[in-house]
C-alpha positions as CSV (number, residue, x, y, z in Angstrom):
1,M,-7.7,-4.5,140.9
2,V,-5.1,-3.0,138.9
3,K,-4.2,-6.3,137.9
4,R,-7.9,-7.0,136.6
5,G,-8.2,-3.9,135.0
6,I,-4.6,-4.8,132.8
7,L,-6.1,-8.2,132.5
8,M,-9.3,-6.5,130.8
9,V,-7.0,-4.1,128.4
10,W,-5.3,-7.3,127.3
11,F,-8.2,-9.3,126.6
12,L,-9.9,-6.3,124.8
13,I,-6.3,-6.2,122.5
14,F,-6.1,-9.5,121.8
15,T,-9.7,-10.2,121.0
16,T,-9.8,-7.5,118.6
17,V,-6.7,-8.7,116.9
18,L,-8.1,-12.3,116.4
19,G,-11.3,-10.6,114.9
20,F,-8.6,-9.9,112.5
21,C,-6.4,-12.6,112.0
22,K,-8.8,-15.0,110.4
23,G,-6.8,-16.2,107.4
24,F,-5.9,-19.7,106.5
25,V,-2.4,-20.8,105.1
26,Y,-2.2,-22.9,102.2
27,K,0.9,-24.4,101.0
28,V,0.6,-24.2,97.5
29,G,0.3,-27.9,95.7
30,D,0.3,-29.2,99.3
31,S,2.4,-31.9,100.3
32,V,4.5,-31.7,96.5
33,G,4.8,-27.6,97.2
34,W,5.6,-25.4,93.8
35,N,7.6,-28.0,91.4
36,V,6.6,-29.2,87.8
37,V,7.8,-32.9,88.7
38,G,5.2,-33.5,90.9
39,N,2.0,-33.8,88.3
40,V,0.3,-31.2,90.1
41,D,-2.3,-29.6,88.8
42,Y,-2.1,-26.3,90.1
43,S,-5.4,-25.6,88.4
44,S,-7.4,-28.1,90.2
45,W,-5.6,-27.3,93.4
46,A,-6.3,-23.5,93.1
47,S,-10.1,-24.6,92.3
48,S,-10.3,-27.4,95.4
49,K,-10.2,-23.7,97.7
50,T,-12.6,-21.2,98.9
51,F,-9.2,-18.6,99.0
52,Q,-10.5,-15.0,101.5
53,V,-8.7,-12.1,102.0
54,G,-6.5,-12.7,104.7
55,D,-5.3,-15.8,103.8
56,T,-1.5,-16.8,103.2
57,L,0.1,-18.8,99.8
58,I,3.1,-21.1,101.1
59,F,5.2,-21.5,98.2
60,E,8.3,-24.2,98.7
61,F,10.2,-24.9,96.6
62,D,14.1,-25.6,95.6
63,P,15.5,-21.9,94.9
64,K,18.1,-23.8,92.6
65,D,15.4,-25.2,90.2
66,H,12.2,-23.0,90.8
67,N,10.5,-19.2,91.4
68,V,7.7,-17.7,91.9
69,L,6.8,-14.8,90.0
70,Q,3.8,-12.6,90.3
71,V,2.4,-11.8,86.9
72,S,-0.9,-10.2,85.1
73,R,-3.7,-12.1,83.1
74,P,-2.3,-11.8,80.2
75,D,1.2,-12.7,80.9
76,F,0.3,-15.6,82.7
77,H,-1.5,-17.0,79.8
78,S,1.4,-16.6,78.0
79,C,3.5,-17.4,80.4
80,N,5.7,-14.0,79.4
81,T,8.2,-13.8,82.1
82,A,9.1,-10.2,81.3
83,A,7.2,-7.8,83.6
84,P,6.7,-9.6,86.9
85,I,4.5,-8.0,89.3
86,A,6.7,-9.6,92.4
87,T,9.2,-12.2,92.2
88,Y,9.9,-14.8,95.0
89,A,12.8,-16.9,95.3
90,T,13.7,-18.4,98.4
91,G,11.9,-21.6,98.5
92,N,10.0,-20.6,101.9
93,D,8.0,-17.7,100.2
94,S,5.0,-16.3,101.5
95,V,1.9,-14.2,99.9
96,V,-1.0,-12.9,101.9
97,L,-4.0,-12.3,99.7
98,R,-4.9,-8.9,100.6
99,R,-8.4,-8.4,98.4
100,P,-10.3,-9.9,96.1
101,G,-9.2,-10.5,92.7
102,H,-7.0,-13.0,90.6
103,Y,-3.8,-13.2,91.9
104,Y,-1.3,-14.7,88.8
105,Y,2.0,-16.8,89.4
106,I,4.2,-18.8,87.7
107,C,7.7,-20.2,87.2
108,S,10.1,-18.2,85.2
109,F,12.5,-21.3,84.8
110,G,12.9,-22.8,81.2
111,G,9.5,-24.6,80.2
112,H,8.1,-24.7,83.8
113,C,5.2,-22.1,83.2
114,Q,4.4,-24.0,79.7
115,A,4.4,-27.8,81.3
116,G,2.5,-26.3,84.1
117,Q,3.8,-24.7,87.0
118,K,1.5,-21.5,87.2
119,V,-1.6,-21.1,89.4
120,D,-4.4,-18.4,89.4
121,I,-5.6,-17.8,92.4
122,R,-9.4,-16.3,92.8
123,V,-10.3,-14.3,96.1
124,P,-13.8,-13.6,95.1
125,K,-15.3,-10.6,97.0
126,N,-17.5,-10.5,100.2
127,H,-16.7,-14.4,100.8
128,Q,-18.2,-15.6,104.7
129,P,-15.2,-17.4,105.8
130,A,-15.9,-21.0,106.3
131,E,-15.7,-23.0,109.7
132,S,-13.2,-25.3,108.2
133,P,-12.0,-24.8,104.2
134,I,-12.0,-28.0,102.3
135,G,-8.0,-29.0,101.4
136,S,-4.9,-28.1,103.0
137,A,-4.1,-25.8,105.2
138,V,-0.5,-25.9,106.6
139,P,0.9,-24.2,109.8
140,K,2.6,-20.9,108.7
141,A,6.1,-22.0,109.9
142,S,7.6,-25.4,109.2
143,S,9.5,-25.2,112.7
144,F,7.2,-28.5,113.5
145,G,8.8,-30.8,111.4
146,P,8.2,-32.1,108.1
147,L,4.3,-31.1,107.2
148,A,2.4,-34.1,106.9
149,P,0.6,-35.6,103.6
150,S,-2.6,-33.1,102.7
151,P,-6.0,-34.2,104.5
152,S,-8.6,-35.7,101.9
153,P,-11.2,-32.9,100.7
154,S,-13.6,-34.8,103.1
155,S,-11.3,-35.1,106.4
156,G,-9.9,-31.4,105.8
157,E,-9.7,-29.1,108.5
158,A,-8.3,-26.2,108.6
159,L,-5.4,-24.4,111.2
160,M,-6.5,-21.1,111.7
161,L,-3.7,-18.4,112.6
162,H,-4.9,-16.8,115.3
163,N,-4.4,-20.1,117.6
164,G,-1.4,-18.5,118.5
165,L,-2.9,-15.3,119.8
166,F,-5.3,-17.6,122.0
167,L,-2.6,-19.7,123.7
168,L,-0.9,-16.4,124.7
169,L,-4.0,-15.4,125.6
170,V,-4.6,-18.0,127.7
171,F,-0.9,-17.5,129.2
172,L,-1.5,-14.3,130.4
173,V,-4.9,-15.1,132.3
174,F,-3.0,-17.7,134.1
175,N,-0.3,-15.5,134.6
176,V,-2.6,-12.7,136.2
177,F,-4.4,-15.1,138.4
178,N,-2.0,-16.9,140.1
């Protein structure tokens, strides 16, 4: 009887957590990543996605050649790097979109922003999550090996972040009843 009570508590905790983990993970620039060389149109890339609160952006780049600055709208349009809101420089940076609005990112390395290495991420207010967003969503950790090329918009199916929590719940249920 005690095992069943413990299981019920764990079940309630995990279902509550699962309700809050509905964000998707997007690798900025898909298979090319954050790079000025790959001819990525970051404006088109961003406009092909429907971002929502809770989504995570992954910026992958060579930190010797690039960085990511979150900047204001005017600084985004003028490629001004003097007053960044945040700086990301590891080469594998994750940014969680915590509220609706525009998020502006640029590279501060010489001429990269002017050459198009900048992206405006728009998170609309009161967006209802889609069943599976169009475009590329990737696992949060790249410990699974190299990432495959992005699926085409018609066949893309995103991975939800809470899959790991679901598997943990299944594991706990299996262990409690065996």
